N, C-alpha and C positions, 0 to 999 in steps of 0.2 A: 504492500501499497504506500509504502513511498514514492513521494512525488519526486525526487532523483534518485537511484538509487545506488547513484555511485557516490554522491554525495550524505546522503541521508543515513546510511547505514552501512555498518562493520562488520566483519565477518573478522574474525582468530581463530585459529587455531594452535594446540601442541601435541608434540608427539616425544614419544619417548620409550626407550627400549626398555628390557626388565633391569638391567643395573646400570643405565645412563642418565645425565641429565637430558633433561627435559627441554625441548625445541622450540622455540614460539615462529608464527606461521603469520602471516596475514593471507583474509582471503581475497576474492575479488569478485565483481561483478560480471554475469557474460549474458547477458541478456538485455535491449534497450529496454526492455518493460518492468526489468527487476524481476523477474521470473523464477531467474536461477542466477545462483550463487556459486564459486564455487573455493577448493583450499587446495594450491597444489602441493605436492612435497616430496623430495627424491631422499629414499631412505641409500644412505652410502653404507649400509650393511645389513646383510641377511641377519633375520630373525623375527622377532615376536613385537610388535609395536601395539605401545595404548594409544589414544590419543584422544582427546576430547574437540570440540568444535561451539563457538557459542555466538550468534546473530545478536545484532541489536539494532534497533530502529527507536531512537528518543528514550522512553522509558520500558519500552518491551522488550525482554531477554529470551531466551530461544537457546538451550544447550543439547548437548547430545554428545553420546562417550562408546569409544568402541575400544575393538583390537583387532588388526591383521597380521599378517604374517607376511614378509616381505623374502624373498628366496636368490638364491644367487644366481640371476641372468647372465651370467658369462660375458656381462659386458666389459666394454672401455674401459668405460666408468668418466672421472674427471682428469686433465690433462693436470700434472703437479709438478713442482721441483723435485729432480732426483736428489737425494739426498744424501749419496753417496757420492755426488758429481754436481755439486750445483750449477751449474752454467748448461746444466742438459736438463729434460722433461723426459718424463715418461706420463705411462696412460695408470691411474691411481688401481684400477678394476684386475688390469691383465699385468703392471708390472714391466710392459713392451716400451722399446724408449718411443717418442713423439720428436720428432725431425721439425720443427715449424717451418713451413712451407705456404703462406699465406699470398693474397691477393685480395685487392679493392673491387667489392660489385656494391658499390651503395645503392645504385636503384634497380638493384634486384627484383625491388616490389612493385618497382612499376610497370613490371609486365603485369598484363589483366587477363591472358588465360596460364592458368599455373604450371599446365603443363608441359610449357616452355621454361618457367623456374625449375621446376625437376631438371628438366634436359641441362641445362646450363649448369646445375647442380652435379649433375650426370660426370660433365664432362669435364670440369675443373678435379674431379677427383679420380679421372681415368690419369689425368697429366699431375696425378701425385698433390695435387693442394689438397692443404688439411686444415686452411685455416683462411674464410671469406668476413671481411667486413661490410655489413649491410647496415642503413639508416633508416632508421625508426621515423625520423620528420625530416621533409625538404620538400623542397619548392624551387624552381626555374623552369626558364622559357627552354633551356636548348641544353646542348652540351658543349657548347662555345668555352665557357672557363675550364673544361680538361679537351680543348684541343678537339673538339669533335661536334663543329659547328653545325653538321648535317642531321645531328640525330638531334630530334624534337617530336614535343607532345603529338602522339597519334590515339585514335581509337584503340590500340592494339597494347601502346606503351606511353606511360607519362611521367613524368617530373614531376609528379604533384602526388603526394603521398599524406594519407586523409587519417591524422592518428585519435582525431575528433569530428566530432558532427560539424558538420561545416553547412554554413547558410549559401556559399559560393561555391561549391566542392571544384568546380573547372575555372576560378580565380585564382591565376596563379599570385598576383600582391596583395589580394586580397579576399579570403576564404571567407571570413569571418566565422573563425572556427566557436565552436563552446568548450572551452576550457572544463566546465564541469560535466561535460558528456563524454563516454569513449563513444567511438567508432566500432562495438565489437565483430562486425564482421570483419572489419580491416586485421584485428587484433589473433582472430581463428587464422588469417590467411599466412599471418607470422607463423602461427602456431606451426602450421602445416609445412610450412617451409625450412623450421629447426624439428622436424619431427623426418624429413628427409632427409636433409643435413647430416642429421643423425645418425641413420641409416646406414649412410655413406662414410662414418667415422670423421665429419668434416667439421671445423670448430667454427660457431659462427658467434664477431664481435658484434655486440648490438650500438650502433652509434647513435645516441638522443638525438643532436641536430646535425645535419649537414649545411653548411654557408647558414649561423644564424642569424646575420648580421641581413641577411637580404629582404626582403618584406615579404610576408606571409607566411616566414619561415617559422619567427620565436613568438607565440600569441602572447606572451608573458610582458618583454619586452623590461626596461631598466627598472619602469616601478612594480611588476609584481616580482621581481628576479629573488626568488626563493622562499617566492610565498607560497600561502595552503595550497593554490592551485599546481603552483610548478612542483610542488612537493608529493602534489595526487601522482601528475604524471609517474613520476620515477615509482612513485610504491606500487601502481599499478600495472607499470613496466615486470618492476623484481619480483610482483605476484603473479604473472602471468607466465614471463619468462625465466627466472631465474633458474626452476626446477630443473629446467633440459640441462642434463650432463653435457651437453655440448654448448653452454652460451657457455 
């Protein structure tokens, strides 16, 4: 019943192994009408976990408790520094060495056809690229600033990324973002990118802004810098994306 489910509701959780310390996790709204909320948690070890979840809206409180068992999925896991060789990296889950070989793909989410996104990820994986940088928020008219002036906004590809609900989503410089409401479909598209990249053992660096000084990119500006609306942006991104092991 919240008027704005992204602003007026808080969902939190706590996860704990039988003998481990509790880990607090923030949830997120995953529907425009506030009918669905999620809490995302990435167990780093197999075993039995207990959890508690609380939904808060004004004076209302709803709580739920339960348990689950996490099995060893034999996944590579997180990339960590090799303790024996601190200038090297390893996959935490397997102990295999990770040779950092990255490239920049800021506008990967600009493709409207997600099959093209998956094909691009598959191609990079075949070339042994194992880390890409992808923009979460950015807007420009063309690829001129990257020496690609012929790459422009089309029906198939756009230099316009809309993490928030926009009054004018097609406008480059004045989209009219409502920074209190997230564009859920766009974030779900992000998660599908992450899931496919994870299947290829590809690390994704989430870039919060590309060209933050350009008109239309940073909706907060100097006056709102570090304020509650911008903090909500970071918290929402962390709640949705950080539990992916390849972020």
